[in-house]
N, C-alpha and C positions, 0 to 999 in steps of 0.2 A: 572641518573637515575638507579636502581636496579634491580635486577632478582626477586623481592618478590610478590608474590602471598597473596590476600587476599579475603577470601569469602565476595563476594558482594552482592547475594541475591538467593534467587532458585525461579524458573520459572514453574510456575504448567499450561497444558495445559486443558482446559475448552472450554464448549459452549458458555460461555458470559462471556469476561472477565470484564465487569463492575458488573455483578451481582453476582460472586463468590469474588470480591474484596471486595464488601460491606458490605458479609457474613464476610469475615475475619477482618475486620476492627471494625465491631460489636464487636465478640467473643473475638478478642485480646484487646480492646478498642484503635486500632490505628487508622489510617487514611489514605484515599486517597489521595495521594498526585500527581498521573497523571492517567487520562483515559480517553480511545476513545473505538471504537468500536473494535478495534485489539487486545490493551494492555492495562493493570492496573496495578496499583502499589500501595503498603497499606505499611506504615511505622510504625512499632507496635514497642511495648517496646524493644522485642528481636532481632530486625533488619528488612529486608527490604524482601517482596515476592512479586512476580510480576507474572499476570496472562497473558495466552495467547489464544486469541479466534481460537477454531479451528473447519473449518466447519467439519461436520460429524465426529465430534467426539463423541468417544466410553469411556465409562467410565473404568479403569482398573478392572479384577475379582479380585483382592487381598480377601482372601490367595491362590487365585489356582494359584500353581507352573509355571505353563504354560502361565501366562499373566504378563505383563510389567506395572509397576508401572505409567510409562508416567511421566516422570518430568526430566528436566536437572538443570546443576548450572552454576549459573555465577560468572565468579573473577575478581576480578578488579585488572590490573597490571598497571605498568608504561611505560611499554617495550617491545611490541609484540615481538618484533626481538628475545630479550633477552631470556624471556620466553617460547616461543614456541622451542627453542634451549632445553631449561633446561626438558620442559614437553615430546619433543620427544625422549631424552636421556633417561627420566623414564620408556617409555614402552607404551608412548600415542600414537595414529596415527591421523593424522589433513585430514580431510572430504575434498575431492575435491570439493564438494558444498560448498562455502563460500558468503551467501548472505550479508553479510555485512562489507566484508574486509577492510573497510576505518578506521573502529574501533573495529573489532573484528573477531577473530578467533575459528573456530568451531572445536573440539578435539570428537575422542572416547578414554575411560578410556580403559586400557589391557582389561577389562570382555566386551567392548561396550557400555557403558552408556556415552550419549554426555554429554560435558560439554565446556562452553565458556570461554575465557580469550577474557577481553575488557577492553578498554581504559575509557570506560564511566562509572565510578563509581558511579557516584551521576547525578542524574536527571540535578542538577544545572550546568553542564558543556554543557550542551547543551542549557538551557532555558535563559530567562532574569531575572526571578526571585525566581528561584531554585523550584519554585512548579508544573512545569510540564507544564505551557502552554509555546506555540511555542516561540522563537524570534520575533521581531517585524517587522523583514524584511520577515520571512517565514509567518506571520499572512499576511500582505501586498501584498503577492504574490498568496495567498489564496483566499483574498477578490477580487484581480484583475480576477483570473480564476472563482471565483463563480460568477461573476455578468456576463462573458460569457456563461457559463452554465446556468444561468436564461433565456439570452436571447433565446436560443436555444428551453427551454423547455415553453418559454413564448410564442413565437411566435408560436407552432404548437398548443397551448391550444385549444381547443372546435373542432380541425378536427374530421370527422367521419373516421372508419377505411378505407374506401375506398378511400378518399382524400389523408390520407396518404401515401396509396400505390400505388398512381395515378404518373407514371410520367409527368412531364410539361416540360421538357427541354429536347433538344435534344440528348443528353449523357446519357440520359434514367435510372437516377437514380430516386431513390422516397424518400421522407421524412422518410419514416420508414427504410428505410434501412440504411438512415445517421446517424440517431441515433444508430441503432445498430454498424456502423462504429464507430460512435463516443466512445460506453461503451467498444469496445473488442480492435480495432485498435489504439487507443487514450489514454483513462483511464488506461484498464487494460495493455495494450502492454506497456506504459511509467513507471506507476507508480508499477504496480504487478511484471511487466517483468523486466523493465532495473533498476526501481531506487531499490526494495527490492528483485530483483534476485529469485522469486517464480518458482518453478523446472514446475509446470503446465503449466504455461503459456512461461515461457522459450522454453519446448519441444513442446507447440504448434506453436511456432514460427518457431522453429527447422524444425520441421515437413512438415511445410506449411501450417495449418489450415484451414478453410473455409472461404471463401468468405463473409464478415459479410456484405458486401453493399446488400447482397442479403438474404432476411425474408423469412423463409418458411410458405407456407399459414397456415400452425398447428399452428405456432405461433403468437399470439395477439399482439394487438399494447401495450395494458396494460403491458405482458408481458415483451415486447422490452422496454419500458419506466424505469419498474420496474428495470431492469436489470442495464440500465443507472446510474440508482440513487444507485443502490447499488454498482456498482464501481465507482460513485461520492464518498461514504462513504467511502469504502475501502482506495480510493487513498487519499482521506483527514487524514486519520488515519497514514497512511505512509507517507504522507508530514510534517505533525503536528512533529512525534516524529523526525524527522531529522534536521540538522543544515542546512544552505543554502548551506554550502559549502561541503555537502556530495558528496564522490564521486559513479558514480552507482555500484549497485553491479554487475552486468550483460551489455555487450554490445553487439549486432548482428552484429559484424565486416563484416559479405559477408552480408548483408542487403545493408549497407552503407557505405562500402567501405573505405578511410582515414578520412570520415567526422566523429566528434564524440563529444558529448556535456558531459561537462568533470563533470559538479556538479548539485546535485539537482536545484538549482536556474536557470542553464540554461533551464535544463527539461522541469521547471514550465512556465518558459519564453515560451518556444517553444510549451508546449501545450494550453496557454492562446492564442497564437497566430492563432493556427490550431482551435480552437473553434471558435474563433473569425472569421474566414475566413467561417470555416461552417454555423455560426450563417447566415453571410451574404445571403448567399445559400440559406438559409432557408427562410430568407425576401423574396428574389425574387421568388421563390417558392409559399411561401403562398399568395402574391400578384397576381400571377399567379392563383393559385386555386380559390379565394373567393374575392381578392381585399384588402384584410385587409393587414394593415402595420404596422410594428413595434412601429417606430417613425418617424413623420415626421418634418422636419426641416423648418421653413417659415424664411424668412429674415425679 
């Protein structure tokens, strides 16, 4: 291994990664080699450009000298430790927040521009076929998880707002609260928080957050279901862009003590189990509400 550094790609923030990637592929004659809701990559004649979806994106005001241009550089490296030493010695500053520390370190240059040193220099390193599709193992995990998510949504199909809010078990939870719990405490927490290390999510957890089981009367059922589907889409993008053995970017040790899930594989399996368990809870609640059952196994 050496401490050489090679420019891998430039990554641009934008409101929709897929749309901006399609534009640049069109004007450069390149091709989109990877895309999901969160990230897209164009391989063109002059090299690679990445696009990152940012909620609430605001375009730069260039040539306004008080506005930033909103981009960062990614550099491919063979040895993160050796290159970290070299860039720090040259005047870089390493950020305390490192969302993908298993394969990527984020630094600021001497005037504050973020840049990344990454061992993922090519999408082929993390995929089966080198064109941006998840590995077979990750695809299988996602398929299993999606079946449980579909069960959650399917067993609640057709219930009116009042039924979705009506507790039917002694513990007092309602179906709509369980869906919000799955959106916030399961999908958002495990994938955007633990796997990806999104600061907004980790800070909410550290601060205690709100009780997701309790749905405000001002929040309608359609909004709760839309939130759940949105968190699923965000989670899928995070999962699909990683290897099954990727370590979590963040771990809430204060919540779990000595217990820890070490890889994406373990986290997805945990979420499959939790979602399946809650799907069973919803089966019982639906049968008590109106007699409908999801499946009947006959001998």
